[in-house]
PLY file of the C-alpha trace (Angstrom):
ply
format ascii 1.0
element vertex 288
property float x
property float y
property float z
element edge 287
property int vertex1
property int vertex2
end_header
-85.24 -87.78 -2.51
-85.79 -84.71 -4.67
-87.96 -81.95 -3.20
-89.85 -79.42 -5.31
-91.80 -76.36 -4.24
-94.75 -75.73 -6.56
-96.43 -72.35 -6.45
-99.84 -71.98 -8.10
-101.20 -68.51 -8.79
-104.83 -67.44 -8.68
-105.62 -68.30 -12.29
-104.03 -71.73 -11.79
-106.68 -72.46 -9.14
-109.34 -70.09 -10.46
-111.96 -72.58 -11.61
-112.89 -76.24 -11.06
-111.01 -77.14 -14.24
-107.91 -75.22 -13.17
-108.00 -76.73 -9.67
-108.31 -80.21 -11.17
-105.28 -79.56 -13.38
-103.21 -78.26 -10.46
-104.17 -81.22 -8.30
-103.18 -83.67 -11.03
-99.80 -81.94 -11.44
-99.10 -82.36 -7.73
-100.38 -85.94 -7.65
-98.20 -86.99 -10.59
-95.12 -85.49 -8.95
-95.79 -87.20 -5.61
-96.59 -90.53 -7.24
-93.40 -90.12 -9.29
-91.35 -90.12 -6.09
-90.85 -86.41 -5.47
-91.51 -84.60 -2.22
-93.67 -81.57 -2.95
-94.31 -78.37 -1.04
-97.38 -76.64 -2.50
-97.82 -72.87 -2.11
-101.21 -71.50 -3.16
-102.71 -68.15 -3.99
-106.38 -67.43 -3.46
-108.74 -68.48 -6.23
-108.77 -65.92 -9.04
-110.70 -62.77 -8.15
-111.14 -63.58 -4.47
-108.45 -61.25 -3.12
-109.82 -58.35 -5.16
-113.35 -59.08 -3.91
-112.13 -59.09 -0.31
-110.21 -55.84 -0.78
-113.15 -54.15 -2.48
-115.50 -55.24 0.29
-113.52 -53.18 2.82
-115.14 -50.05 1.38
-118.57 -51.53 2.07
-117.55 -52.36 5.62
-116.22 -48.87 6.33
-119.46 -47.34 5.03
-121.63 -49.67 7.07
-122.98 -51.33 3.90
-123.81 -54.70 5.40
-125.45 -55.97 2.20
-122.19 -55.35 0.32
-119.95 -57.51 2.47
-122.61 -60.17 3.04
-122.95 -60.43 -0.74
-119.17 -60.81 -1.05
-119.18 -63.55 1.58
-121.96 -65.43 -0.22
-120.24 -65.15 -3.61
-116.89 -66.39 -2.28
-118.49 -69.19 -0.29
-120.45 -70.33 -3.36
-117.30 -70.34 -5.53
-115.50 -72.69 -3.16
-118.51 -74.88 -2.41
-119.34 -75.25 -6.11
-115.75 -76.27 -6.84
-115.83 -78.86 -4.06
-119.19 -80.20 -5.23
-117.82 -80.63 -8.75
-114.49 -82.21 -7.82
-115.43 -84.29 -4.76
-118.17 -86.94 -4.56
-120.66 -86.75 -1.67
-118.63 -87.73 1.38
-117.74 -86.83 4.93
-114.57 -85.20 3.58
-116.57 -82.91 1.30
-118.99 -81.91 4.05
-116.11 -81.30 6.47
-114.32 -79.05 3.99
-117.49 -77.14 3.13
-118.00 -76.60 6.86
-114.43 -75.27 7.16
-115.07 -72.84 4.30
-118.29 -71.74 5.97
-116.54 -71.18 9.30
-113.92 -68.98 7.63
-116.62 -66.91 5.92
-118.46 -66.56 9.23
-115.22 -65.26 10.74
-114.89 -62.83 7.82
-118.41 -61.50 8.41
-117.70 -61.03 12.13
-114.67 -58.90 11.28
-116.74 -56.96 8.74
-119.38 -56.26 11.38
-116.70 -54.83 13.66
-115.32 -52.62 10.88
-118.85 -51.42 10.12
-119.25 -50.27 13.73
-115.82 -48.63 13.89
-116.09 -47.06 10.44
-112.44 -47.80 9.69
-110.23 -50.77 8.83
-106.70 -50.62 10.20
-103.82 -52.16 8.21
-103.83 -55.08 10.67
-107.53 -55.71 10.03
-107.04 -55.39 6.26
-104.39 -58.12 6.41
-106.82 -60.34 8.30
-109.52 -59.68 5.69
-107.45 -60.48 2.61
-105.95 -63.62 4.18
-109.23 -65.51 3.87
-108.72 -66.26 0.17
-105.55 -68.28 0.68
-106.87 -69.86 3.87
-109.82 -71.26 1.93
-107.89 -72.36 -1.16
-105.43 -74.52 0.81
-108.28 -76.37 2.52
-110.02 -76.94 -0.79
-106.96 -78.26 -2.63
-105.79 -80.41 0.30
-109.21 -82.06 0.49
-109.22 -82.92 -3.21
-105.68 -84.32 -3.04
-106.63 -86.37 0.02
-109.56 -87.84 -1.91
-107.05 -88.91 -4.59
-104.90 -90.72 -2.05
-102.24 -88.07 -1.44
-101.34 -87.39 2.20
-102.01 -83.66 1.82
-102.50 -81.36 4.81
-103.37 -77.63 4.68
-101.21 -75.20 6.64
-101.34 -71.48 7.18
-97.93 -70.05 6.36
-97.70 -68.25 9.69
-96.76 -71.57 11.27
-93.44 -71.31 9.41
-93.06 -67.84 7.87
-92.47 -65.24 10.58
-92.42 -61.57 9.65
-92.01 -58.16 11.18
-95.15 -56.29 12.22
-95.41 -54.05 9.15
-98.90 -54.83 7.92
-99.70 -55.02 4.17
-95.99 -55.10 3.26
-94.34 -57.33 5.84
-90.74 -58.53 5.59
-89.64 -62.01 6.69
-87.60 -62.43 9.84
-85.12 -64.74 8.17
-83.51 -66.46 11.15
-86.84 -67.17 12.83
-88.38 -68.34 9.57
-85.48 -70.67 8.81
-85.71 -72.14 12.30
-89.46 -72.73 12.00
-89.09 -74.34 8.58
-86.28 -76.62 9.74
-88.05 -77.60 12.96
-91.64 -77.85 11.71
-91.90 -78.08 7.92
-89.03 -80.37 6.98
-90.14 -83.04 9.50
-93.57 -83.05 7.80
-91.90 -83.81 4.48
-89.86 -86.56 6.12
-93.13 -88.09 7.37
-94.48 -88.27 3.82
-96.89 -85.36 4.18
-97.51 -83.06 1.22
-98.01 -79.64 2.86
-100.43 -77.26 1.15
-99.39 -73.81 2.36
-100.95 -70.38 2.02
-98.97 -68.00 -0.14
-98.91 -64.24 0.43
-99.38 -64.35 4.20
-97.24 -64.84 7.28
-97.48 -64.07 10.96
-95.71 -61.60 13.23
-93.95 -62.65 16.41
-97.00 -61.31 18.26
-99.22 -63.76 16.35
-100.98 -61.31 14.02
-101.61 -62.25 10.38
-99.42 -60.24 8.01
-99.22 -60.03 4.22
-96.18 -59.70 1.98
-97.84 -57.26 -0.42
-99.56 -57.91 -3.73
-97.77 -60.60 -5.71
-96.23 -61.88 -2.52
-97.24 -65.49 -3.19
-94.23 -65.81 -5.51
-92.07 -64.52 -2.67
-93.63 -67.10 -0.34
-92.83 -69.84 -2.83
-89.21 -68.72 -3.06
-88.84 -68.59 0.72
-90.12 -72.13 1.19
-88.09 -73.40 -1.77
-84.91 -71.80 -0.43
-85.04 -73.80 2.79
-86.61 -77.08 1.62
-86.24 -77.70 -2.09
-84.04 -78.39 -5.06
-86.26 -76.39 -7.39
-89.09 -73.85 -7.42
-91.75 -74.30 -10.10
-94.15 -71.40 -10.62
-97.30 -72.28 -12.53
-98.89 -69.39 -14.43
-101.53 -68.75 -17.08
-98.84 -68.40 -19.77
-96.25 -70.88 -21.01
-93.29 -69.40 -19.16
-91.13 -66.28 -19.34
-91.92 -64.75 -22.73
-90.51 -62.00 -24.94
-93.77 -60.03 -24.59
-97.26 -60.32 -23.18
-98.92 -62.93 -25.47
-102.28 -61.28 -24.85
-100.94 -58.10 -26.47
-98.44 -59.42 -29.01
-99.10 -62.63 -30.96
-95.41 -62.81 -31.86
-94.45 -63.45 -28.24
-92.34 -66.54 -27.71
-91.03 -68.47 -24.73
-87.49 -67.77 -23.54
-86.00 -71.22 -22.79
-83.39 -69.87 -20.34
-83.26 -66.57 -18.45
-80.62 -65.53 -15.91
-81.51 -64.35 -12.44
-80.26 -60.88 -13.38
-82.45 -60.75 -16.49
-85.54 -61.81 -14.57
-84.81 -59.14 -11.98
-84.55 -56.54 -14.74
-87.82 -57.74 -16.30
-89.53 -57.39 -12.95
-88.01 -53.94 -12.40
-89.39 -52.72 -15.72
-92.87 -54.01 -15.02
-93.03 -57.56 -16.35
-95.55 -59.50 -14.29
-93.98 -62.94 -14.65
-92.30 -62.91 -11.23
-92.64 -60.81 -8.12
-89.35 -58.84 -7.85
-88.51 -60.14 -4.38
-88.81 -63.73 -5.62
-85.30 -63.53 -7.00
-83.50 -62.85 -3.72
-83.98 -66.16 -1.85
-83.30 -68.13 -5.03
-80.06 -66.27 -5.78
-78.75 -66.68 -2.25
-79.45 -70.41 -2.17
-78.75 -71.27 -5.80
-82.26 -72.62 -6.34
-83.37 -73.18 -9.93
-86.69 -71.60 -10.91
-88.98 -72.82 -13.66
-91.96 -70.80 -14.85
-94.54 -72.94 -16.62
0 1
1 2
2 3
3 4
4 5
5 6
6 7
7 8
8 9
9 10
10 11
11 12
12 13
13 14
14 15
15 16
16 17
17 18
18 19
19 20
20 21
21 22
22 23
23 24
24 25
25 26
26 27
27 28
28 29
29 30
30 31
31 32
32 33
33 34
34 35
35 36
36 37
37 38
38 39
39 40
40 41
41 42
42 43
43 44
44 45
45 46
46 47
47 48
48 49
49 50
50 51
51 52
52 53
53 54
54 55
55 56
56 57
57 58
58 59
59 60
60 61
61 62
62 63
63 64
64 65
65 66
66 67
67 68
68 69
69 70
70 71
71 72
72 73
73 74
74 75
75 76
76 77
77 78
78 79
79 80
80 81
81 82
82 83
83 84
84 85
85 86
86 87
87 88
88 89
89 90
90 91
91 92
92 93
93 94
94 95
95 96
96 97
97 98
98 99
99 100
100 101
101 102
102 103
103 104
104 105
105 106
106 107
107 108
108 109
109 110
110 111
111 112
112 113
113 114
114 115
115 116
116 117
117 118
118 119
119 120
120 121
121 122
122 123
123 124
124 125
125 126
126 127
127 128
128 129
129 130
130 131
131 132
132 133
133 134
134 135
135 136
136 137
137 138
138 139
139 140
140 141
141 142
142 143
143 144
144 145
145 146
146 147
147 148
148 149
149 150
150 151
151 152
152 153
153 154
154 155
155 156
156 157
157 158
158 159
159 160
160 161
161 162
162 163
163 164
164 165
165 166
166 167
167 168
168 169
169 170
170 171
171 172
172 173
173 174
174 175
175 176
176 177
177 178
178 179
179 180
180 181
181 182
182 183
183 184
184 185
185 186
186 187
187 188
188 189
189 190
190 191
191 192
192 193
193 194
194 195
195 196
196 197
197 198
198 199
199 200
200 201
201 202
202 203
203 204
204 205
205 206
206 207
207 208
208 209
209 210
210 211
211 212
212 213
213 214
214 215
215 216
216 217
217 218
218 219
219 220
220 221
221 222
222 223
223 224
224 225
225 226
226 227
227 228
228 229
229 230
230 231
231 232
232 233
233 234
234 235
235 236
236 237
237 238
238 239
239 240
240 241
241 242
242 243
243 244
244 245
245 246
246 247
247 248
248 249
249 250
250 251
251 252
252 253
253 254
254 255
255 256
256 257
257 258
258 259
259 260
260 261
261 262
262 263
263 264
264 265
265 266
266 267
267 268
268 269
269 270
270 271
271 272
272 273
273 274
274 275
275 276
276 277
277 278
278 279
279 280
280 281
281 282
282 283
283 284
284 285
285 286
286 287
């Protein structure tokens, strides 16, 4: 059976309409007989809000981070209320979102007292976006009859302890994926996994750096899948930014080397490190 890793960026899950579209893409693939690993970013704008709130926390501005928590909670709850009918599943998921935001506020309170956020604490703060998005999307897929389960990537993706720019420990990660993730696929589960984050051997949340969700997708695809599909807010890899040049057109085929060069010179289609796992494993990548 063919296995596909689908990575959805923040704009691809940035609104109720976008979430609904992403969910339908996954559902159609699963119902069409494919095994799907889903890797998600945070909803659009959430990571930036969490990062910006750190300044409020360090200054002891409690209103600032409480306002951020309320805004993020409302975004996820509103999306769930639009896409799920009143049900125990909806209430359970809203409660999970609330618990994560309560945890966020507790960390903010601690930062406010200390007056400083360490890199380890910053990683914990920014992880909340992905941790909420996987629960939201898994719940909606479950409502549609897909056996979807949310997972935090740290169950499979093990990194060094360099916070904010962690590197995978490849042997440990491969072992975890083979022992824990592949059996889930064999059981018919569609795993919904946080992009961008991992976990150190000591159990601390780590992040792969900005844009690291693409890297996460490539890592999971390398060890589980026949193909990596990256869903974006443009139609694929283009000759120019369509928002700046209306003559931009889609490139139907691009080599790994060419994509690496595009990334090196600043193109934001793919995170530069995305290329490495795909090249080593011969995994095809589609950008849609």
